[in-house]
N, C-alpha and C positions, 0 to 999 in steps of 0.2 A: 510500253505497262505492258505486266505482263495480263495474260488472262489465261492464268491457271486454277485460279478459284471467282471467274468470271460473278458466279453470285453471291461473291460476300463484296464485289469491288461494287460493281451496280448498289449494292445496298449499300457502301458505303457513301457512294459518289449521291445516290439520296436522300441520304443527310446530311450531306452538308448544303446539298442546297433547303435546307430545316430552317424553318421561321416560325420562330415563339414569338406571341403575347403573351403581356400578361394581362389577366382581364380582372376588375375590380374587387372581387375577391378573396386577390390575391394569391389565389389561384393560377394557375399558364395554361393558354393553347395552343397548340404545334399543329403545321398544316406541313406539307411538302410540295408546292408548288403545281410542278411539271408530273405527277404521279395522283389526279384528279381523286378528287373522296377522302384520299391519305390525310385522317384531322388524330388528337390523340390531346386527352386532357388528363393533369396530372397538379397535384397538390401540391409539390417540391412543379423547381425545372426541369430536375436528374430525373423524376418519375415521368417526367410528362416527355426526356426525351429517349424513356426507357419504354415507354407506350408509341410510344411512335415511331419505333423500328422494327415494332412488334405489331403491330399496325403494320406494317409498309410491308413485312415479308410474309405477313393473312394476306394483304393488295395482289400482292407479285404475285403466290403461290399460287390462288387462284382462275387471276388473271393471264398465268400460263395454260393452265388448265382444263383453261373454259375456251382459247384458244383468244385472247385478246388483243389489241395494237396496247403491245410498251414502250413508251418511248424510251426514245433512246438519250443515256446520257451517259458523256465524256466516251461518247465514243461508241461504248460497247447498245449494242442491240441484241435482244434479248427474243425480236420478235420473229431471225434468218428458223429454219429450215434443219433438221437436222441430216448432216452428210452418215452414209451407213455403210460402210463397205461390208465386200458381202462375203460369208463363212466362213468360204475357201480361202479366205485371201490369209488368214490367218496362220 
């Protein structure tokens, strides 16, 4: 698995775990169970999926900024602290 696009890969794996329900009024609700609180709604399944991905992106970026523990998905661990090379190594 390539980790060149770790955020994109993470988002793709999270979306693959999404679950959708059709509500009584014909609209849709979507959630990503490993990512607590990531829920979205839409008038169509496609709209719900788009809204869910947008919600996931916001949830992920805010969680990273605030230092929240992000669930590990498909071996992608976004909780690790970055390693930095000394500037004189460049």
